[in-house]
C-alpha positions in Angstrom: 0.0 0.0 0.0 1.4 3.4 -1.0 1.1 6.4 1.3 0.6 9.8 -0.2 1.7 13.0 1.5 -1.6 13.5 3.3 -1.6 9.9 4.6 2.0 10.4 5.9 1.0 13.7 7.6 -2.0 12.0 9.3 0.2 9.2 10.6 2.9 11.7 11.8 0.3 13.8 13.6 -1.3 10.7 15.2 2.1 9.6 16.5 2.7 13.1 18.0 -0.7 13.2 19.6 -0.3 9.7 21.0 3.1 10.6 22.6 1.6 13.9 24.0 -1.4 12.0 25.6 1.0 9.5 27.1 3.1 12.3 28.6 0.0 14.1 29.8 -1.3 11.0 31.5 2.0 10.3 33.2 2.1 13.9 34.6 -1.3 13.5 36.4 0.1 12.6 39.8 -2.0 13.0 43.0 -1.1 16.6 43.6 -1.8 17.6 40.0 -5.3 16.1 40.2 -6.0 17.7 43.6 -5.0 21.1 42.1 -7.3 20.5 39.1 -10.2 19.9 41.5 -9.4 23.0 43.4 -9.2 25.1 40.2 -12.5 23.7 38.8 -14.3 26.8 37.4 -17.1 27.9 39.7 -17.5 31.6 38.9 -16.1 34.6 40.6 -19.2 34.8 42.8 -21.8 32.3 43.8 -25.2 32.4 45.5 -27.6 29.6 46.6 -30.3 28.6 48.9 -29.7 25.5 51.1 -32.0 23.2 52.9 -30.1 21.2 55.6 -31.7 18.1 57.1 -30.2 16.6 60.2 -31.1 12.9 60.7 -30.3 11.1 63.9 -29.8 7.4 64.5 -33.5 6.8 65.1 -34.6 8.6 61.9 -35.9 11.8 63.5 -35.2 14.9 61.4 -34.6 18.6 61.9 -34.7 20.9 58.9 -32.8 24.2 58.6 -32.9 26.7 55.7 -29.9 28.8 54.8 -28.9 31.5 52.3 -25.3 31.5 51.1 -23.1 33.9 49.2 -19.5 33.6 48.2 -16.9 35.6 46.3 -13.3 34.9 45.1 -10.8 37.7 45.8 -7.7 36.6 43.9 -6.9 33.1 45.2 -8.8 33.7 48.5 -12.5 33.0 49.0 -15.0 34.7 51.2 -18.3 33.1 52.1 -21.2 34.2 54.3 -24.3 32.2 55.3 -27.5 33.2 57.1 -29.9 30.8 58.8 -33.5 31.7 57.8 -35.5 28.8 59.5 -36.5 27.6 62.0 -36.9 30.4 64.6 -34.5 28.9 67.1 -31.6 29.4 64.7 -33.0 32.2 62.6 -30.5 35.1 62.3 -27.5 32.9 63.0 -24.7 33.8 60.6 -21.4 32.2 59.6 -18.6 34.1 57.9 -15.4 32.5 56.6 -12.4 33.7 54.7 -10.3 31.0 53.2 -6.7 32.1 52.4 -4.8 30.3 49.7 -1.6 30.8 51.8 -1.4 27.6 53.8 0.6 29.4 56.5 -2.2 31.8 57.2 -5.0 30.7 59.4 -8.5 30.8 58.0 -10.8 33.4 59.5 -14.2 32.1 60.7 -16.8 33.8 62.8 -20.2 32.5 64.0 -22.9 34.9 65.1 -25.5 33.6 67.6 -28.4 36.1 67.8 -29.8 34.5 71.0 -26.6 35.4 72.8 -26.0 38.6 70.7 -22.5 37.4 70.5 -20.0 36.6 67.7 -17.6 33.7 68.3 -14.4 33.4 66.4 -13.7 29.9 65.4 -10.0 29.1 65.1 -7.3 26.6 65.7 -8.3 23.1 66.8 -12.0 24.1 67.2 -12.3 24.8 63.5 -11.0 21.3 62.7 -12.8 19.3 65.3 -16.1 21.0 66.2 -19.1 20.3 64.1 -21.0 23.1 62.4 -24.5 23.8 63.9 -25.2 20.2 64.9 -24.3 18.9 61.4 -21.8 16.2 60.4 -19.6 18.8 58.7 -16.8 20.4 60.8 -16.2 24.1 60.5 -13.1 23.4 58.5 -15.1 21.3 56.0 -16.9 24.4 54.9 -14.6 26.2 52.5 -11.6 25.4 50.3 -8.4 23.8 51.5 -4.9 24.5 50.2 -3.7 21.6 48.1 -0.4 21.5 49.9 -1.9 21.0 53.3 -2.1 17.4 52.3 0.0 14.7 50.6 -2.0 13.4 47.6 -1.5 9.9 46.1 -3.3 8.6 43.1 -4.3 5.1 44.1 -6.0 3.9 40.9 -8.5 4.7 38.2 -12.0 3.3 38.0 -15.0 3.2 35.8 -18.5 2.7 37.0 -22.1 3.8 36.3 -20.9 5.3 32.9 -18.3 7.6 34.5 -14.5 7.5 34.9 -12.9 8.3 38.2 -9.5 9.0 39.8 -9.3 7.5 43.3 -7.2 9.9 45.3 -5.8 9.5 48.8 -5.1 12.7 50.8 -3.2 12.6 54.1 -2.9 15.9 56.1 0.7 17.0 56.8 -0.3 18.1 60.3 -1.8 15.8 62.9 -4.3 18.3 64.2 -7.1 17.2 61.8 -10.0 15.1 62.9 -9.1 12.5 60.2 -5.9 10.8 59.2 -6.8 10.4 55.5 -9.4 11.0 52.9 -10.1 8.8 49.9 -11.9 10.6 47.1 -13.6 9.3 44.0 -13.2 12.2 41.5 -15.2 12.2 38.3 -12.9 13.0 35.4 -15.5 14.8 33.3 -16.5 17.4 35.9 -13.7 17.3 38.5 -16.2 16.8 41.4 -15.4 14.3 44.2 -18.5 12.2 44.0 -17.6 10.2 47.1 -15.2 11.1 49.9 -14.4 8.7 52.8 -12.9 10.2 56.0 -10.8 7.9 58.3 -10.3 8.7 62.0 -7.2 8.6 64.1 -7.5 4.8 64.3 -7.7 4.6 60.5 -11.3 3.4 60.8 -13.9 4.8 58.4 -15.7 7.6 60.3 -17.7 9.7 57.7 -18.8 9.4 54.1 -19.6 12.3 51.9 -21.6 11.8 48.7 -22.1 14.5 46.1 -25.0 13.5 43.8 -27.4 15.1 41.3 -24.4 16.6 39.4 -25.6 19.1 36.8 -24.2 21.8 34.5 -25.8 25.1 35.7 -24.9 28.2 33.8 -21.8 26.5 32.3 -20.5 25.3 35.7 -20.6 21.8 36.9 -22.5 21.7 40.2 -23.7 19.2 42.8 -27.2 20.0 43.7 -27.3 17.8 46.8 -24.9 16.2 49.2 -25.1 13.8 52.1 -22.5 13.5 54.9 -23.0 10.4 57.1 -21.1 9.6 60.3 -21.1 5.8 59.9 -20.0 5.4 63.6 -22.8 7.5 65.2 -25.4 6.8 62.4 -26.1 10.5 62.3 -26.3 12.2 58.8 -26.7 15.6 57.2 -28.4 16.0 53.9 -28.1 19.3 52.0 -30.0 20.3 48.9 -29.2 23.4 46.9 -31.6 25.6 44.9 -31.5 28.9 43.1 -27.8 28.4 42.4 -26.4 31.4 40.5 -22.9 32.2 39.3 -21.0 35.4 38.4 -23.8 37.6 39.9 -23.2 41.0 41.4 -22.4 40.9 45.1 -21.4 43.8 47.3 -17.9 42.9 48.7 -18.8 44.9 51.9 -21.2 42.1 52.9 -18.3 39.9 54.0 -17.7 41.6 57.3 -18.4 40.8 60.9 -20.5 43.9 61.2 -22.7 42.7 58.3 -22.8 39.2 59.8 -24.3 40.6 63.0 -27.0 42.5 61.1 -28.4 39.4 59.5 -29.6 38.9 55.9 
């Protein structure tokens, strides 16, 4: 069979692309994948309504409704949340500023209207205390610097029509509530669909599941999540609605003074 110039060009380009893909695949180590997840496009600003359902071991539930706003300022992220329902938590606000600099402590404030007092959440409390009776710690809310952990790509998997990277992340410091996380990251949208948290005894403690993943306004989004503490049998289910991206938000709203005034 004779090859003409076009055929030879096609073969040459195919070889180049094959080599490029092989190099690209080899370069996807654990840290690279973790950085891709952190850099997943989610707009410069974000707003949403949240319904949080707390479910105890016996199946009893408590429902809370929350309004959330977030803004990126360079590589840092500011987020403020206001509880709207029920009355016993209405007016409660939570403000967090996550710094990309891993050597700079994150700023977190919780305003309790019943006490008319703002509590600063810092240090060990941020990493070990649970947020408003949920199964999320204060530190779970917000972005984490990639280099706070050592990331290892364990394997790749395919299931339910999706391809995943299975990533192990171990904190470099021992002041976390967990010793490692194992995340199943969907390759198409860079969202961790499942995250397993292991306690100080390396026993499975909590499982986070992000489901109902949709593309909203050009951004991949999980519209519901469930965090279950498999040891206590308590779980927290959150559904998101009215999710909007790149909307106008007054940057002055991300202050303690505004937090204490409520939504």
